[in-house]
C-alpha positions in Angstrom: 0.0 0.0 0.0 2.7 2.5 1.0 4.5 2.0 -2.4 1.3 2.6 -4.3 0.6 5.8 -2.2 4.1 7.0 -2.9 3.7 6.6 -6.6 0.3 8.3 -6.5 1.9 11.3 -4.8 4.6 11.4 -7.4 2.0 11.2 -10.2 0.2 14.2 -8.6 3.4 16.2 -8.5 4.2 15.4 -12.1 0.7 16.5 -13.1 1.0 19.8 -11.2 4.6 20.8 -11.7 6.1 18.5 -14.4 9.4 16.7 -14.3 12.7 18.1 -15.2 13.6 15.3 -17.6 12.6 15.9 -21.2 11.4 12.3 -21.3 8.3 13.5 -19.4 7.5 16.3 -21.9 3.9 17.3 -22.1 2.1 15.3 -24.7 1.3 16.8 -28.1 -1.9 15.0 -29.3 -1.5 16.2 -32.8 1.7 14.1 -33.2 0.3 11.0 -31.6 -0.3 8.2 -34.0 -3.7 6.5 -34.1 -3.7 2.7 -33.1 -3.6 1.3 -36.6 -0.8 3.6 -37.8 1.2 2.9 -34.6 0.8 -0.8 -35.2 2.0 -0.5 -38.8 5.1 1.5 -37.7 6.1 -0.7 -34.7 4.9 -4.2 -35.3 8.1 -5.5 -37.0 10.3 -4.1 -34.3 7.9 -5.4 -31.6 8.1 -9.0 -33.0 11.9 -8.9 -32.9 12.0 -7.5 -29.4 9.7 -10.1 -28.0 11.8 -12.8 -29.5 14.9 -11.2 -28.1 13.3 -11.1 -24.6 12.2 -14.7 -24.9 15.7 -15.9 -25.6 17.5 -13.4 -23.3 19.3 -12.1 -26.4 20.3 -8.7 -24.9 22.5 -7.8 -27.8 19.6 -8.1 -30.1 17.4 -6.1 -27.7 20.0 -3.4 -27.4 20.0 -2.9 -31.2 16.5 -1.4 -30.7 17.4 0.9 -27.8 17.6 4.6 -28.5 20.5 7.0 -27.8 18.9 8.1 -24.5 18.9 4.6 -23.2 16.2 2.3 -21.8 14.0 3.2 -18.8 12.8 0.1 -16.8 9.8 0.3 -14.4 8.8 -2.7 -12.4 5.2 -1.4 -12.3 3.1 0.6 -14.7 3.9 4.1 -13.5 7.1 5.6 -14.7 8.9 8.1 -12.4 12.2 9.9 -12.3 13.7 7.3 -9.9 13.4 4.4 -12.4 16.6 2.8 -13.6 17.8 3.9 -17.0 20.3 1.7 -18.8 22.5 2.8 -21.7 22.5 0.8 -24.9 25.8 -0.8 -23.9 24.5 -1.7 -20.4 21.5 -3.5 -22.1 23.8 -5.3 -24.4 25.9 -6.6 -21.5 23.0 -7.4 -19.2 23.5 -11.2 -19.2 27.1 -10.9 -17.9 26.5 -7.8 -15.6 26.7 -8.9 -12.0 26.2 -5.5 -10.5 23.3 -5.4 -8.1 21.0 -2.4 -8.5 17.9 -1.1 -6.8 15.3 -1.2 -9.5 12.4 0.1 -7.3 10.4 -1.2 -4.4 8.0 -4.1 -4.1 4.3 -3.3 -3.9 2.9 -4.1 -0.6 6.0 -4.8 1.4 8.0 -1.8 0.2 11.2 -4.0 0.1 13.8 -2.9 -2.3 14.1 -4.8 -5.6 17.8 -5.7 -5.5 19.1 -7.9 -8.2 21.4 -8.0 -11.2 20.2 -7.0 -14.6 19.4 -10.5 -15.9 17.5 -11.3 -12.7 15.4 -8.1 -13.1 14.4 -9.0 -16.7 13.5 -12.6 -15.6 11.1 -11.4 -12.8 9.8 -8.0 -14.0 9.9 -8.1 -17.8 9.7 -11.6 -19.3 7.6 -13.3 -16.6 5.3 -14.8 -19.2 5.4 -15.5 -22.9 3.9 -12.3 -24.1 4.1 -13.4 -27.7 0.9 -15.4 -26.8 -0.9 -12.4 -25.2 -4.7 -12.5 -25.1 -4.9 -8.8 -26.2 -2.4 -6.6 -28.1 -2.9 -2.9 -28.1 -1.1 0.0 -29.8 -1.5 3.5 -28.6 -4.7 2.6 -26.8 -4.5 3.7 -23.1 -5.9 1.3 -20.5 -6.1 1.9 -16.8 -6.2 -1.7 -15.5 -5.2 -1.5 -11.9 -4.9 1.1 -9.0 -1.5 2.5 -10.1 -1.7 5.4 -12.6 -0.7 4.5 -16.1 1.4 7.4 -17.4 3.0 5.5 -20.2 1.2 7.4 -22.9 2.5 10.7 -21.5 6.1 9.6 -21.3 7.1 11.4 -24.5 5.1 13.4 -27.0 6.0 11.1 -29.9 5.6 7.9 -27.9 4.2 4.6 -29.3 3.0 2.2 -26.6 2.6 -1.4 -27.5 0.7 -3.4 -24.7 0.6 -7.2 -24.4 -2.1 -8.2 -22.0 -2.6 -11.7 -20.4 -6.1 -12.0 -18.9 -6.8 -13.4 -15.5 -8.1 -17.0 -15.4 -11.7 -17.5 -14.3 -12.5 -17.7 -10.6 -11.8 -21.3 -9.4 -9.6 -22.2 -12.3 -6.5 -24.3 -11.6 -3.9 -23.2 -11.8 -4.9 -19.6 -11.1 -3.3 -17.0 -13.3 -3.5 -13.3 -12.4 -3.8 -10.7 -15.2 -0.6 -8.9 -16.3 0.6 -6.7 -19.1 4.0 -5.9 -20.6 4.3 -2.5 -22.3 7.0 -1.5 -24.8 7.4 2.2 -25.3 9.0 3.6 -28.5 10.0 7.0 -29.6 9.0 7.7 -33.2 10.6 10.7 -34.8 12.7 11.8 -37.8 15.5 9.5 -36.7 13.1 6.4 -36.9 11.9 4.1 -34.2 13.7 3.4 -30.9 12.8 1.5 -27.7 12.9 3.9 -24.8 11.1 2.2 -21.9 9.6 -1.1 -20.7 6.9 -1.3 -18.0 5.0 -4.0 -16.3 1.4 -3.7 -15.2 0.0 -6.0 -12.5 -2.6 -5.8 -9.8 -1.1 -3.7 -6.9 -2.3 -3.5 -3.3 
């Protein structure tokens, strides 16, 4: 609960005052691609990225990362404290033994302390999202309690969401809903992956 409240407070501050980083620039609706256009632009890169994540091919993943690096949020809301890896750091993720604090666990508030590869295993590729029940491009969805600010992350952002539905009540094994979101910058330089977030039910 305290982690969710903290992020809600941050969201309010962002809304009222803005964040210094240009990555949180105010959205410009006129430049936002409609869902079908966003799909046409991003779907080839998306397929390659999902395959790279499935095989822990970080060199292949890094080839899609933009100059500004890759922001990683363990939950859906992106804030200024999230880890940002350079393209080189993404490429070396498998061998990188450095332990970072990637955020704080919902409910307990315990620090998420792990090496890069461990973070991706738990907070990025925790299911085969190539078999998602629902795939959305530039279609905002507020699924849980934590604010979804992914579509405001950059004015030229393309958000691809891969949603796995919750299994029916009483089903065995039970599977909670979850979403993986890939965020791209689409500008005159082309398409680049700038953030990955994970949406799950929070307390």
